[in-house]
TORTIFI-983954 format. One record per residue (C-alpha): x, y, z; residue number from 1. Coordinates in Angstrom, 1 decimal, padded with zeros to 4 digits. Layout:
+--------+--------+--------+------+
!      x !      y !      z ! rovo !
+--------+--------+--------+------+
!      X !      Y !      Z !  NUM !
...
+--------+--------+--------+------+
***
This chain:
+--------+--------+--------+------+
!      x !      y !      z ! rovo !
+--------+--------+--------+------+
!  032.2 ! -009.5 ! -035.8 !    1 !
!  031.2 ! -007.8 ! -032.4 !    2 !
!  027.8 ! -006.3 ! -032.2 !    3 !
!  027.8 ! -002.8 ! -031.2 !    4 !
!  026.0 ! -002.4 ! -027.9 !    5 !
!  024.1 !  000.9 ! -027.5 !    6 !
!  024.2 !  002.3 ! -023.9 !    7 !
!  020.7 !  003.8 ! -024.3 !    8 !
!  019.2 !  000.6 ! -025.2 !    9 !
!  020.8 ! -000.9 ! -021.9 !   10 !
!  019.2 !  001.8 ! -019.7 !   11 !
!  015.7 !  001.5 ! -021.1 !   12 !
!  015.8 ! -002.0 ! -019.5 !   13 !
!  016.3 ! -000.5 ! -016.2 !   14 !
!  013.5 !  000.7 ! -014.3 !   15 !
!  013.3 !  004.4 ! -014.2 !   16 !
!  013.4 !  004.5 ! -010.5 !   17 !
!  016.8 !  002.7 ! -010.4 !   18 !
!  018.5 !  004.7 ! -012.9 !   19 !
!  021.2 !  007.5 ! -012.2 !   20 !
!  019.8 !  011.0 ! -012.1 !   21 !
!  022.2 !  013.1 ! -014.2 !   22 !
!  020.6 !  016.5 ! -013.1 !   23 !
!  021.4 !  016.1 ! -009.3 !   24 !
!  024.3 !  015.7 ! -007.4 !   25 !
!  025.0 !  013.4 ! -004.4 !   26 !
!  024.6 !  016.5 ! -002.0 !   27 !
!  021.0 !  016.6 ! -002.8 !   28 !
!  020.4 !  013.5 ! -000.9 !   29 !
!  019.5 !  014.6 !  002.9 !   30 !
!  021.5 !  012.3 !  005.5 !   31 !
!  018.7 !  013.2 !  008.1 !   32 !
!  015.9 !  011.5 !  005.9 !   33 !
!  018.4 !  008.7 !  005.3 !   34 !
!  019.2 !  008.4 !  008.9 !   35 !
!  015.7 !  008.2 !  009.9 !   36 !
!  014.4 !  005.5 !  007.4 !   37 !
!  017.2 !  003.5 !  008.6 !   38 !
!  016.1 !  003.8 !  012.3 !   39 !
!  012.5 !  003.4 !  011.2 !   40 !
!  013.2 ! -000.1 !  009.6 !   41 !
!  015.7 ! -001.2 !  012.1 !   42 !
!  018.3 ! -001.1 !  009.9 !   43 !
!  021.9 ! -002.3 !  011.1 !   44 !
!  023.3 !  000.2 !  009.5 !   45 !
!  021.7 !  003.0 !  011.5 !   46 !
!  024.3 !  003.6 !  013.9 !   47 !
!  027.1 !  003.6 !  011.2 !   48 !
!  025.0 !  006.3 !  009.3 !   49 !
!  025.6 !  008.9 !  012.1 !   50 !
!  029.2 !  009.0 !  011.0 !   51 !
!  029.7 !  007.7 !  007.7 !   52 !
!  030.3 !  010.0 !  004.8 !   53 !
!  027.3 !  010.6 !  002.6 !   54 !
!  029.2 !  009.1 ! -000.6 !   55 !
!  029.9 !  005.7 !  001.6 !   56 !
!  026.4 !  005.5 !  002.7 !   57 !
!  024.7 !  006.2 ! -000.4 !   58 !
!  026.7 !  003.5 ! -002.0 !   59 !
!  026.1 !  001.3 !  001.0 !   60 !
!  022.0 !  001.7 !  000.4 !   61 !
!  022.2 !  001.4 ! -003.3 !   62 !
!  020.7 !  005.0 ! -003.8 !   63 !
!  023.5 !  006.1 ! -005.8 !   64 !
!  026.4 !  005.0 ! -008.5 !   65 !
!  029.0 !  005.9 ! -010.8 !   66 !
!  032.8 !  006.4 ! -010.6 !   67 !
!  034.1 !  008.6 ! -007.6 !   68 !
!  034.3 !  011.6 ! -010.0 !   69 !
!  030.8 !  011.3 ! -011.2 !   70 !
!  028.8 !  009.6 ! -008.5 !   71 !
!  025.2 !  010.4 ! -009.3 !   72 !
!  022.1 !  009.8 ! -006.9 !   73 !
!  019.6 !  007.4 ! -007.9 !   74 !
!  015.8 !  008.4 ! -008.9 !   75 !
!  014.7 !  006.3 ! -006.0 !   76 !
!  017.3 !  007.9 ! -003.8 !   77 !
!  015.9 !  011.6 ! -004.7 !   78 !
!  012.1 !  010.3 ! -004.2 !   79 !
!  012.6 !  009.3 ! -000.5 !   80 !
!  015.6 !  011.6 !  000.6 !   81 !
!  015.1 !  014.8 ! -000.9 !   82 !
!  012.6 !  017.2 !  000.6 !   83 !
!  011.4 !  018.1 ! -002.7 !   84 !
!  011.2 !  015.3 ! -005.0 !   85 !
!  009.2 !  017.1 ! -007.3 !   86 !
!  011.8 !  019.2 ! -008.1 !   87 !
!  013.1 !  016.6 ! -010.2 !   88 !
!  010.0 !  014.6 ! -010.9 !   89 !
!  007.1 !  017.2 ! -012.3 !   90 !
!  004.0 !  016.7 ! -010.1 !   91 !
!  005.3 !  013.8 ! -008.1 !   92 !
!  002.7 !  014.7 ! -005.5 !   93 !
! -000.8 !  013.3 ! -004.4 !   94 !
! -003.6 !  015.6 ! -004.6 !   95 !
! -007.1 !  015.2 ! -002.4 !   96 !
! -010.3 !  016.8 ! -003.5 !   97 !
! -013.3 !  016.7 ! -001.6 !   98 !
! -016.6 !  017.6 ! -003.1 !   99 !
! -019.4 !  017.5 ! -001.3 !  100 !
! -021.5 !  018.9 ! -004.0 !  101 !
! -021.2 !  018.0 ! -007.5 !  102 !
! -021.3 !  021.5 ! -008.6 !  103 !
! -018.2 !  022.0 ! -007.2 !  104 !
! -019.5 !  024.2 ! -004.2 !  105 !
! -017.6 !  023.9 ! -001.1 !  106 !
! -015.0 !  021.9 ! -002.6 !  107 !
! -011.5 !  021.5 ! -000.7 !  108 !
! -008.0 !  020.6 ! -002.5 !  109 !
! -005.2 !  019.5 ! -000.2 !  110 !
! -001.9 !  018.8 ! -001.8 !  111 !
!  000.8 !  016.4 ! -000.4 !  112 !
!  004.4 !  016.7 ! -001.6 !  113 !
!  007.8 !  016.1 !  000.1 !  114 !
!  009.5 !  012.3 !  000.1 !  115 !
!  007.0 !  009.8 ! -001.2 !  116 !
!  006.5 !  008.0 !  002.3 !  117 !
!  006.0 !  011.1 !  003.8 !  118 !
!  003.3 !  012.5 !  001.1 !  119 !
!  001.4 !  009.1 !  001.4 !  120 !
!  001.4 !  009.0 !  005.0 !  121 !
!  000.1 !  012.6 !  005.4 !  122 !
! -002.5 !  012.2 !  002.5 !  123 !
! -003.8 !  009.0 !  004.3 !  124 !
! -004.0 !  010.7 !  007.5 !  125 !
! -006.1 !  013.5 !  006.1 !  126 !
! -008.4 !  011.3 !  004.3 !  127 !
! -008.8 !  009.3 !  007.8 !  128 !
! -009.5 !  012.4 !  009.6 !  129 !
! -011.6 !  014.4 !  007.2 !  130 !
! -013.2 !  012.3 !  004.5 !  131 !
! -013.7 !  008.7 !  006.2 !  132 !
! -017.0 !  008.9 !  008.6 !  133 !
! -018.2 !  006.1 !  011.0 !  134 !
! -021.9 !  005.5 !  011.6 !  135 !
! -022.8 !  003.4 !  014.8 !  136 !
! -026.0 !  001.9 !  015.4 !  137 !
! -027.2 !  000.4 !  018.8 !  138 !
! -030.0 ! -002.1 !  018.0 !  139 !
! -032.0 ! -004.1 !  021.3 !  140 !
! -031.6 ! -007.6 !  019.7 !  141 !
! -027.9 ! -007.2 !  019.1 !  142 !
! -025.2 ! -007.0 !  022.0 !  143 !
! -022.5 ! -005.0 !  020.2 !  144 !
! -023.3 ! -001.8 !  018.2 !  145 !
! -023.2 ! -001.9 !  014.4 !  146 !
! -020.2 !  000.1 !  012.9 !  147 !
! -019.8 !  001.0 !  009.4 !  148 !
! -017.6 !  003.2 !  007.4 !  149 !
! -018.6 !  005.1 !  004.2 !  150 !
! -015.1 !  004.1 !  003.0 !  151 !
! -012.9 !  001.6 !  005.1 !  152 !
! -009.6 !  003.1 !  005.9 !  153 !
! -007.6 ! -000.3 !  005.0 !  154 !
! -009.0 ! -000.3 !  001.5 !  155 !
! -008.1 !  003.3 !  000.9 !  156 !
! -004.9 !  002.8 !  002.5 !  157 !
! -004.1 ! -000.2 ! -000.2 !  158 !
! -005.4 !  001.5 ! -003.4 !  159 !
! -003.0 !  004.8 ! -002.6 !  160 !
! -000.1 !  003.1 ! -001.6 !  161 !
! -000.4 !  000.8 ! -004.9 !  162 !
! -000.6 !  004.1 ! -006.7 !  163 !
!  002.3 !  005.6 ! -005.2 !  164 !
!  004.0 !  002.3 ! -006.1 !  165 !
!  003.1 !  001.9 ! -009.6 !  166 !
!  002.7 !  005.3 ! -011.1 !  167 !
!  005.2 !  006.3 ! -013.8 !  168 !
!  007.4 !  009.3 ! -012.4 !  169 !
!  008.3 !  010.3 ! -015.8 !  170 !
!  004.8 !  011.4 ! -016.5 !  171 !
!  004.1 !  015.0 ! -015.2 !  172 !
!  000.6 !  014.3 ! -013.3 !  173 !
! -000.2 !  013.5 ! -010.0 !  174 !
! -002.0 !  011.0 ! -008.0 !  175 !
! -005.4 !  012.3 ! -007.6 !  176 !
! -008.0 !  011.5 ! -004.8 !  177 !
! -011.5 !  012.6 ! -005.6 !  178 !
! -014.5 !  012.0 ! -002.7 !  179 !
! -017.9 !  012.8 ! -003.8 !  180 !
! -021.0 !  011.9 ! -001.7 !  181 !
! -021.3 !  008.8 ! -003.8 !  182 !
! -017.8 !  007.3 ! -004.2 !  183 !
! -014.1 !  007.9 ! -003.9 !  184 !
! -011.8 !  007.8 ! -006.8 !  185 !
! -008.1 !  007.1 ! -006.9 !  186 !
! -006.5 !  007.9 ! -010.5 !  187 !
! -002.9 !  007.5 ! -011.3 !  188 !
! -001.0 !  007.1 ! -014.7 !  189 !
! -000.4 !  004.9 ! -016.6 !  190 !
! -002.5 !  001.9 ! -016.3 !  191 !
! -001.7 ! -001.6 ! -015.4 !  192 !
!  001.3 ! -003.5 ! -016.9 !  193 !
! -000.1 ! -005.0 ! -020.3 !  194 !
!  001.1 ! -008.8 ! -018.9 !  195 !
! -002.2 ! -008.3 ! -016.8 !  196 !
! -005.1 ! -009.2 ! -019.0 !  197 !
! -008.2 ! -007.3 ! -019.3 !  198 !
! -010.1 ! -010.3 ! -018.1 !  199 !
! -008.0 ! -010.3 ! -014.8 !  200 !
! -008.5 ! -006.6 ! -014.4 !  201 !
! -012.4 ! -007.1 ! -014.7 !  202 !
! -012.1 ! -009.8 ! -012.5 !  203 !
! -010.4 ! -008.0 ! -009.6 !  204 !
! -007.4 ! -010.6 ! -010.2 !  205 !
! -004.3 ! -008.4 ! -010.7 !  206 !
! -001.1 ! -010.5 ! -010.3 !  207 !
!  002.2 ! -008.6 ! -012.0 !  208 !
!  004.8 ! -010.4 ! -013.5 !  209 !
!  007.0 ! -007.3 ! -013.7 !  210 !
!  007.0 ! -004.1 ! -011.5 !  211 !
!  007.1 ! -000.7 ! -013.0 !  212 !
!  009.3 !  000.8 ! -009.9 !  213 !
!  010.8 ! -002.1 ! -008.0 !  214 !
!  013.0 !  000.1 ! -005.8 !  215 !
!  010.1 !  002.0 ! -004.7 !  216 !
!  008.3 ! -001.0 ! -003.9 !  217 !
!  011.4 ! -002.2 ! -001.8 !  218 !
!  011.3 !  001.0 !  000.1 !  219 !
!  007.5 !  001.3 !  000.9 !  220 !
!  007.7 ! -002.5 !  001.8 !  221 !
!  010.4 ! -001.9 !  004.4 !  222 !
!  008.2 !  000.9 !  005.8 !  223 !
!  005.2 ! -001.4 !  005.9 !  224 !
!  003.3 !  000.8 !  003.6 !  225 !
!  002.7 ! -001.8 !  000.8 !  226 !
!  001.8 ! -005.4 !  001.1 !  227 !
!  004.2 ! -007.9 ! -000.5 !  228 !
!  003.4 ! -010.9 ! -002.7 !  229 !
!  000.5 ! -009.4 ! -004.8 !  230 !
! -001.5 ! -009.3 ! -001.5 !  231 !
! -002.6 ! -005.6 ! -001.9 !  232 !
! -006.0 ! -006.3 ! -003.8 !  233 !
! -007.2 ! -009.5 ! -001.7 !  234 !
! -006.5 ! -007.4 !  001.3 !  235 !
! -008.6 ! -004.1 ! -000.1 !  236 !
! -011.3 ! -006.5 ! -001.0 !  237 !
! -011.7 ! -008.1 !  002.6 !  238 !
! -011.7 ! -004.9 !  003.9 !  239 !
! -014.6 ! -003.9 !  001.9 !  240 !
! -016.3 ! -007.5 !  002.5 !  241 !
! -015.9 ! -006.7 !  006.3 !  242 !
! -017.5 ! -003.3 !  006.2 !  243 !
! -020.4 ! -004.5 !  004.1 !  244 !
! -019.4 ! -002.1 !  001.1 !  245 !
! -019.5 ! -003.2 ! -002.4 !  246 !
! -016.4 ! -004.3 ! -004.5 !  247 !
! -013.8 ! -002.1 ! -006.0 !  248 !
! -014.4 ! -001.0 ! -009.3 !  249 !
! -011.2 ! -000.8 ! -011.6 !  250 !
! -011.0 !  001.2 ! -014.7 !  251 !
! -008.3 !  001.5 ! -017.5 !  252 !
! -008.6 !  002.4 ! -021.1 !  253 !
! -007.6 !  000.1 ! -024.2 !  254 !
! -004.1 !  002.2 ! -024.4 !  255 !
! -003.6 !  001.5 ! -020.6 !  256 !
! -002.9 !  005.2 ! -020.2 !  257 !
! -005.0 !  005.4 ! -016.8 !  258 !
! -005.7 !  003.3 ! -014.0 !  259 !
! -008.8 !  004.3 ! -011.6 !  260 !
! -009.9 !  002.6 ! -008.7 !  261 !
! -013.5 !  003.4 ! -007.5 !  262 !
! -014.7 !  002.9 ! -004.1 !  263 !
! -018.6 !  003.2 ! -003.9 !  264 !
! -019.9 !  004.6 ! -000.5 !  265 !
! -021.6 !  002.4 !  001.9 !  266 !
! -025.5 !  002.1 !  001.5 !  267 !
! -025.7 !  003.4 !  004.9 !  268 !
! -024.4 !  006.7 !  004.1 !  269 !
! -026.3 !  006.8 !  000.7 !  270 !
! -029.6 !  006.4 !  002.0 !  271 !
! -029.7 !  002.6 !  001.0 !  272 !
! -030.6 ! -000.3 !  002.9 !  273 !
! -029.1 ! -000.8 !  006.3 !  274 !
! -026.9 ! -003.9 !  006.5 !  275 !
! -028.0 ! -006.7 !  008.4 !  276 !
! -026.8 ! -006.6 !  012.0 !  277 !
! -025.7 ! -010.0 !  012.5 !  278 !
! -023.9 ! -010.1 !  009.5 !  279 !
! -022.2 ! -006.8 !  010.3 !  280 !
! -021.3 ! -008.2 !  014.0 !  281 !
! -020.0 ! -011.4 !  012.5 !  282 !
! -017.9 ! -009.2 !  009.6 !  283 !
! -016.4 ! -007.2 !  012.7 !  284 !
! -015.5 ! -009.9 !  014.9 !  285 !
! -013.5 ! -011.5 !  011.8 !  286 !
! -012.1 ! -008.1 !  010.6 !  287 !
! -010.6 ! -007.8 !  014.2 !  288 !
! -009.6 ! -011.2 !  014.9 !  289 !
! -007.4 ! -011.0 !  011.4 !  290 !
! -006.2 ! -007.9 !  012.6 !  291 !
! -005.1 ! -009.4 !  015.9 !  292 !
! -003.4 ! -012.2 !  014.3 !  293 !
! -001.2 ! -010.2 !  011.7 !  294 !
! -000.1 ! -007.5 !  014.3 !  295 !
!  000.6 ! -010.3 !  016.5 !  296 !
!  002.7 ! -012.3 !  014.0 !  297 !
!  004.6 ! -009.0 !  012.9 !  298 !
!  007.8 ! -009.8 !  015.2 !  299 !
!  007.7 ! -013.4 !  015.8 !  300 !
!  006.1 ! -016.8 !  014.5 !  301 !
!  003.4 ! -018.0 !  017.3 !  302 !
!  001.5 ! -021.4 !  017.7 !  303 !
! -002.1 ! -021.4 !  016.8 !  304 !
! -003.3 ! -021.8 !  020.2 !  305 !
! -001.5 ! -018.6 !  021.2 !  306 !
! -003.1 ! -016.6 !  018.2 !  307 !
! -006.6 ! -018.1 !  019.1 !  308 !
! -006.6 ! -016.9 !  022.5 !  309 !
! -005.2 ! -013.4 !  021.2 !  310 !
! -008.2 ! -013.2 !  019.1 !  311 !
! -010.7 ! -014.0 !  021.4 !  312 !
! -011.5 ! -017.8 !  020.7 !  313 !
! -011.5 ! -020.3 !  023.5 !  314 !
! -009.8 ! -022.8 !  021.4 !  315 !
! -007.6 ! -023.1 !  018.4 !  316 !
! -010.1 ! -025.7 !  016.9 !  317 !
! -013.0 ! -023.6 !  016.5 !  318 !
! -014.1 ! -023.8 !  013.3 !  319 !
! -014.6 ! -019.8 !  012.6 !  320 !
! -010.7 ! -019.4 !  013.9 !  321 !
! -009.6 ! -022.2 !  011.6 !  322 !
! -011.7 ! -020.6 !  008.7 !  323 !
! -009.8 ! -017.1 !  009.3 !  324 !
! -006.5 ! -019.0 !  009.4 !  325 !
! -007.1 ! -020.9 !  006.1 !  326 !
! -008.3 ! -017.6 !  004.4 !  327 !
! -005.1 ! -015.9 !  005.5 !  328 !
! -003.0 ! -018.6 !  004.1 !  329 !
! -004.8 ! -018.7 !  001.1 !  330 !
! -004.2 ! -015.2 !  000.5 !  331 !
! -000.4 ! -015.4 !  001.4 !  332 !
! -000.3 ! -013.2 !  004.2 !  333 !
!  000.8 ! -016.1 !  006.5 !  334 !
!  002.1 ! -019.4 !  006.5 !  335 !
!  003.3 ! -022.5 !  008.6 !  336 !
!  006.6 ! -023.0 !  009.9 !  337 !
!  006.2 ! -026.6 !  009.2 !  338 !
!  004.2 ! -026.9 !  006.0 !  339 !
!  004.4 ! -030.8 !  005.4 !  340 !
!  003.1 ! -031.6 !  008.7 !  341 !
!  000.3 ! -029.2 !  009.7 !  342 !
! -000.1 ! -031.0 !  013.1 !  343 !
!  003.4 ! -031.3 !  014.2 !  344 !
!  003.9 ! -030.3 !  017.7 !  345 !
!  006.2 ! -027.7 !  017.4 !  346 !
!  004.3 ! -026.0 !  014.4 !  347 !
!  004.1 ! -022.2 !  014.4 !  348 !
!  002.6 ! -019.5 !  012.1 !  349 !
!  004.4 ! -016.7 !  010.6 !  350 !
!  003.7 ! -013.5 !  008.7 !  351 !
!  004.9 ! -013.5 !  005.0 !  352 !
+--------+--------+--------+------+
***
């Protein structure tokens, strides 16, 4: 006897961002936004997109599905290629609240809407320009000036990008960033998937076995707005460490109804003890070298001696340089082209 299949049960197994939206039409996708995306990610489909019918283009990009007479855009298509995604997904936006005083005096609130990648970029630009502060201290015993930030930008970028990636767009609540004189909090709903244990959250080792929004993640990764292979949190922690800041705090409840990332302000901005100048200088050199290496590997694999020279080391055999490479390999950010023979003359390093 055949067992009847419930179509609704099947749809529940498809992530929400990958489902067709019955309340929208294919014409709600904007060709200019699609073309701009294809140009930015250097897609081979870009030139064809200038003349290809919208229906064919949408099917090629897998942002629409259905028979010709009932073709509907997928939710992810509306999130990235419609000017007002919040028309379909209530409060699909980022709100940034700056509270210079706990009483609320002088508080400012900015709302960032539009396609997900645009609102993310705009919110990050606002935070970088108006909330993140730099403090420079010149000490006679140290050659380089000491530079620290109240909140390191890279850590904020990782946390906010992750919030956009993992938020549920079925819940009518925005992502909220709140900055106070003591901390910055990034709140999104709901909390982490239950495949991540409470202990893993406490230990800042959150490795997901499944994703809430796999298609959103694909688009953000193509735009280089999120890290892949669960490397976002290690990058966040490293940025805080290099800045001399405290580790982040992750909060959720027993029902996993929310997720909050808390960054405590650097002690130099909170009247605390100044960081050790020598340690700050070493952290800055390490951070600059890591950034240089990762940027150099964006387009092609390179040998270690070339990377060492770019990062300011006289030789790739330098202990400090080798520790940086080993750390980036351990974090899953880079890898060797010939992993079985590290000393091979043709050995190169590439970015994952």
